[in-house]
MOPAC internal coordinates of N, CA, C and O (Angstrom, degrees):
PM7 1SCF
backbone

  N    0.0000 0     0.00 0     0.00 0    0    0    0
  C    1.4491 1     0.00 0     0.00 0    1    0    0
  C    1.5298 1   111.35 1     0.00 0    2    1    0
  O    1.2310 1   119.98 1   135.34 1    3    2    1
  N    1.3157 1   117.64 1   -44.66 1    3    2    1
  C    1.4612 1   120.62 1  -178.77 1    5    3    2
  C    1.5256 1   111.01 1   -64.26 1    6    5    3
  O    1.2310 1   120.32 1   143.55 1    7    6    5
  N    1.3256 1   116.99 1   -36.45 1    7    6    5
  C    1.4604 1   120.19 1   179.93 1    9    7    6
  C    1.5246 1   110.39 1   -62.29 1   10    9    7
  O    1.2310 1   120.16 1   135.96 1   11   10    9
  N    1.3105 1   117.29 1   -44.04 1   11   10    9
  C    1.4633 1   120.75 1   178.57 1   13   11   10
  C    1.5241 1   110.60 1   -64.05 1   14   13   11
  O    1.2310 1   120.52 1   139.40 1   15   14   13
  N    1.3181 1   116.61 1   -40.60 1   15   14   13
  C    1.4664 1   120.45 1   179.44 1   17   15   14
  C    1.5232 1   110.73 1   -64.76 1   18   17   15
  O    1.2310 1   120.52 1   134.53 1   19   18   17
  N    1.3206 1   116.62 1   -45.47 1   19   18   17
  C    1.4574 1   119.84 1  -179.30 1   21   19   18
  C    1.5208 1   110.84 1   -65.47 1   22   21   19
  O    1.2310 1   120.36 1   138.71 1   23   22   21
  N    1.3075 1   116.91 1   -41.29 1   23   22   21
  C    1.4621 1   120.81 1   178.98 1   25   23   22
  C    1.5243 1   110.21 1   -59.61 1   26   25   23
  O    1.2310 1   120.32 1   136.38 1   27   26   25
  N    1.3209 1   116.99 1   -43.62 1   27   26   25
  C    1.4647 1   120.83 1   178.94 1   29   27   26
  C    1.5254 1   110.85 1   -64.04 1   30   29   27
  O    1.2310 1   120.36 1   137.97 1   31   30   29
  N    1.3228 1   116.92 1   -42.03 1   31   30   29
  C    1.4634 1   120.30 1   178.30 1   33   31   30
  C    1.5185 1   111.04 1   -62.99 1   34   33   31
  O    1.2310 1   120.75 1   135.38 1   35   34   33
  N    1.3099 1   116.17 1   -44.62 1   35   34   33
  C    1.4496 1   121.05 1  -178.51 1   37   35   34
  C    1.5206 1   111.34 1   -64.33 1   38   37   35
  O    1.2310 1   120.40 1   136.44 1   39   38   37
  N    1.3036 1   116.84 1   -43.56 1   39   38   37
  C    1.4713 1   120.75 1   178.20 1   41   39   38
  C    1.5195 1   111.70 1   -63.68 1   42   41   39
  O    1.2310 1   120.71 1   150.55 1   43   42   41
  N    1.3433 1   116.25 1   -29.45 1   43   42   41
  C    1.4658 1   120.52 1   179.66 1   45   43   42
  C    1.5222 1   111.69 1   -79.85 1   46   45   43
  O    1.2310 1   120.47 1   173.94 1   47   46   45
  N    1.3337 1   116.71 1    -6.06 1   47   46   45
  C    1.4523 1   119.74 1   178.01 1   49   47   46
  C    1.5081 1   114.63 1    90.40 1   50   49   47
  O    1.2310 1   120.24 1  -166.36 1   51   50   49
  N    1.3415 1   117.14 1    13.64 1   51   50   49
  C    1.4590 1   121.03 1   179.11 1   53   51   50
  C    1.5250 1   109.01 1   -69.94 1   54   53   51
  O    1.2310 1   120.76 1   -46.19 1   55   54   53
  N    1.3235 1   116.15 1   133.81 1   55   54   53
  C    1.4662 1   120.76 1   179.72 1   57   55   54
  C    1.5228 1   110.91 1   -66.00 1   58   57   55
  O    1.2310 1   121.38 1   -28.46 1   59   58   57
  N    1.3205 1   114.96 1   151.54 1   59   58   57
  C    1.4563 1   122.23 1  -178.45 1   61   59   58
  C    1.5280 1   111.65 1   -54.84 1   62   61   59
  O    1.2310 1   120.01 1   138.38 1   63   62   61
  N    1.3165 1   117.59 1   -41.62 1   63   62   61
  C    1.4575 1   121.67 1  -178.70 1   65   63   62
  C    1.5275 1   111.39 1   -62.24 1   66   65   63
  O    1.2310 1   120.90 1   138.12 1   67   66   65
  N    1.3246 1   115.88 1   -41.88 1   67   66   65
  C    1.4642 1   121.16 1  -179.83 1   69   67   66
  C    1.5280 1   109.99 1   -69.19 1   70   69   67
  O    1.2310 1   120.38 1   135.57 1   71   70   69
  N    1.3225 1   116.87 1   -44.43 1   71   70   69
  C    1.4650 1   120.58 1   178.31 1   73   71   70
  C    1.5225 1   110.45 1   -60.39 1   74   73   71
  O    1.2310 1   120.38 1   140.81 1   75   74   73
  N    1.3094 1   116.88 1   -39.19 1   75   74   73
  C    1.4567 1   121.45 1   179.13 1   77   75   74
  C    1.5222 1   110.90 1   -59.65 1   78   77   75
  O    1.2310 1   120.52 1   135.93 1   79   78   77
  N    1.3157 1   116.62 1   -44.07 1   79   78   77
  C    1.4603 1   120.76 1   178.20 1   81   79   78
  C    1.5222 1   111.52 1   -65.65 1   82   81   79
  O    1.2310 1   120.51 1   136.42 1   83   82   81
  N    1.3293 1   116.64 1   -43.58 1   83   82   81
  C    1.4685 1   120.38 1  -179.43 1   85   83   82
  C    1.5285 1   111.98 1   -64.21 1   86   85   83
  O    1.2310 1   120.78 1   147.70 1   87   86   85
  N    1.3311 1   116.12 1   -32.30 1   87   86   85
  C    1.4657 1   120.73 1   178.77 1   89   87   86
  C    1.5268 1   112.13 1   -85.95 1   90   89   87
  O    1.2310 1   120.87 1  -177.50 1   91   90   89
  N    1.3276 1   115.93 1     2.50 1   91   90   89
  C    1.4706 1   124.70 1   179.17 1   93   91   90
  C    1.5278 1   113.09 1    57.16 1   94   93   91
  O    1.2310 1   120.84 1  -142.11 1   95   94   93
  N    1.3267 1   115.99 1    37.89 1   95   94   93
  C    1.4566 1   119.89 1   173.69 1   97   95   94
  C    1.5239 1   108.87 1   -78.99 1   98   97   95
  O    1.2310 1   120.58 1   -32.87 1   99   98   97
  N    1.3200 1   116.49 1   147.13 1   99   98   97
  C    1.4627 1   120.86 1   179.54 1  101   99   98
  C    1.5204 1   111.72 1   -68.03 1  102  101   99
  O    1.2310 1   120.63 1   153.49 1  103  102  101
  N    1.3167 1   116.40 1   -26.51 1  103  102  101
  C    1.4596 1   120.73 1  -174.73 1  105  103  102
  C    1.5253 1   109.70 1  -148.29 1  106  105  103
  O    1.2310 1   121.12 1   -30.37 1  107  106  105
  N    1.3217 1   115.46 1   149.63 1  107  106  105
  C    1.4562 1   120.17 1   175.06 1  109  107  106
  C    1.5339 1   109.81 1   -64.18 1  110  109  107
  O    1.2310 1   120.71 1   153.99 1  111  110  109
  N    1.3306 1   116.25 1   -26.01 1  111  110  109
  C    1.4659 1   120.31 1   177.97 1  113  111  110
  C    1.5252 1   110.99 1   -64.67 1  114  113  111
  O    1.2310 1   120.33 1   144.64 1  115  114  113
  N    1.3275 1   116.97 1   -35.36 1  115  114  113
  C    1.4645 1   120.95 1   176.96 1  117  115  114
  C    1.5190 1   109.77 1   -61.78 1  118  117  115
  O    1.2310 1   120.77 1   135.05 1  119  118  117
  N    1.3129 1   116.13 1   -44.95 1  119  118  117
  C    1.4610 1   121.05 1   179.84 1  121  119  118
  C    1.5199 1   110.52 1   -63.47 1  122  121  119
  O    1.2310 1   120.48 1   134.00 1  123  122  121
  N    1.3210 1   116.68 1   -46.00 1  123  122  121
  C    1.4676 1   120.75 1  -179.32 1  125  123  122
  C    1.5215 1   110.99 1   -64.04 1  126  125  123
  O    1.2310 1   120.24 1   138.51 1  127  126  125
  N    1.3234 1   117.15 1   -41.49 1  127  126  125
  C    1.4644 1   120.43 1   179.97 1  129  127  126
  C    1.5241 1   111.78 1   -67.05 1  130  129  127
  O    1.2310 1   120.82 1   143.46 1  131  130  129
  N    1.3280 1   116.04 1   -36.54 1  131  130  129
  C    1.4583 1   120.78 1  -176.76 1  133  131  130
  C    1.5235 1   112.67 1   -78.62 1  134  133  131
  O    1.2310 1   120.41 1   138.70 1  135  134  133
  N    1.3280 1   116.82 1   -41.30 1  135  134  133
  C    1.4570 1   120.43 1  -171.95 1  137  135  134
  C    1.5319 1   113.94 1  -115.73 1  138  137  135
  O    1.2310 1   120.14 1  -174.68 1  139  138  137
  N    1.3150 1   117.34 1     5.32 1  139  138  137
  C    1.4539 1   121.32 1  -176.74 1  141  139  138
  C    1.5126 1   114.64 1   -62.60 1  142  141  139
  O    1.2310 1   120.22 1   160.90 1  143  142  141
  N    1.3211 1   117.18 1   -19.10 1  143  142  141
  C    1.4652 1   120.77 1  -178.99 1  145  143  142
  C    1.5239 1   112.92 1   -78.93 1  146  145  143
  O    1.2310 1   120.02 1   167.52 1  147  146  145
  N    1.3242 1   117.57 1   -12.48 1  147  146  145
  C    1.4638 1   120.09 1  -177.31 1  149  147  146
  C    1.5260 1   110.43 1   -67.66 1  150  149  147
  O    1.2310 1   120.20 1   -40.66 1  151  150  149
  N    1.3232 1   117.23 1   139.34 1  151  150  149
  C    1.4585 1   120.85 1  -173.58 1  153  151  150
  C    1.5210 1   115.11 1   -83.37 1  154  153  151
  O    1.2310 1   119.48 1  -170.64 1  155  154  153
  N    1.3233 1   118.60 1     9.36 1  155  154  153
  C    1.4581 1   120.26 1  -175.80 1  157  155  154
  C    1.5153 1   110.89 1   -90.33 1  158  157  155
  O    1.2310 1   119.74 1   -55.96 1  159  158  157
  N    1.3320 1   118.09 1   124.04 1  159  158  157
  C    1.4605 1   120.08 1   176.94 1  161  159  158
  C    1.5246 1   110.40 1   -69.55 1  162  161  159
  O    1.2310 1   120.06 1   -34.04 1  163  162  161
  N    1.3089 1   117.50 1   145.96 1  163  162  161
  C    1.4652 1   122.08 1  -177.68 1  165  163  162
  C    1.5278 1   112.11 1   -75.66 1  166  165  163
  O    1.2310 1   120.28 1   157.92 1  167  166  165
  N    1.2931 1   117.07 1   -22.08 1  167  166  165
  C    1.4535 1   120.86 1  -177.19 1  169  167  166
  C    1.5248 1   109.98 1  -105.82 1  170  169  167
  O    1.2310 1   119.72 1   -62.34 1  171  170  169
  N    1.3325 1   118.14 1   117.66 1  171  170  169
  C    1.4767 1   120.48 1  -178.64 1  173  171  170
  C    1.5335 1   112.78 1   -55.83 1  174  173  171
  O    1.2310 1   120.03 1   150.80 1  175  174  173
  N    1.3364 1   117.55 1   -29.20 1  175  174  173
  C    1.4669 1   119.68 1   178.28 1  177  175  174
  C    1.5332 1   110.11 1   -66.09 1  178  177  175
  O    1.2310 1   120.98 1   144.42 1  179  178  177
  N    1.3311 1   115.72 1   -35.58 1  179  178  177
  C    1.4617 1   119.67 1   176.95 1  181  179  178
  C    1.5246 1   109.55 1   -66.02 1  182  181  179
  O    1.2310 1   120.71 1   138.17 1  183  182  181
  N    1.3159 1   116.25 1   -41.83 1  183  182  181
  C    1.4691 1   120.57 1   178.92 1  185  183  182
  C    1.5291 1   110.30 1   -58.82 1  186  185  183
  O    1.2310 1   120.69 1   139.52 1  187  186  185
  N    1.3289 1   116.28 1   -40.48 1  187  186  185
  C    1.4635 1   120.10 1  -179.67 1  189  187  186
  C    1.5379 1   110.49 1   -65.71 1  190  189  187
  O    1.2310 1   120.50 1   142.88 1  191  190  189
  N    1.3162 1   116.66 1   -37.12 1  191  190  189
  C    1.4595 1   120.19 1   179.11 1  193  191  190
  C    1.5221 1   111.86 1   -67.71 1  194  193  191
  O    1.2310 1   120.75 1   145.53 1  195  194  193
  N    1.3296 1   116.18 1   -34.47 1  195  194  193
  C    1.4516 1   120.82 1  -177.72 1  197  195  194
  C    1.5251 1   113.15 1   -81.26 1  198  197  195
  O    1.2310 1   120.29 1   163.05 1  199  198  197
  N    1.3238 1   117.05 1   -16.95 1  199  198  197
  C    1.4686 1   121.71 1  -176.81 1  201  199  198
  C    1.5081 1   111.89 1   -74.63 1  202  201  199
  O    1.2310 1   120.10 1   180.00 1  203  202  201

């Protein structure tokens, strides 16, 4: 469930820090360590450049 939520947040362009809070992680490092392997850029402008 958390993976789907984080993926949706990331695709929407939500910053890592904000997603970390929404997922109730103790630290942004936890979020980065857990979901850092996902291939989705956090910035929609970056996604447009890569498309």
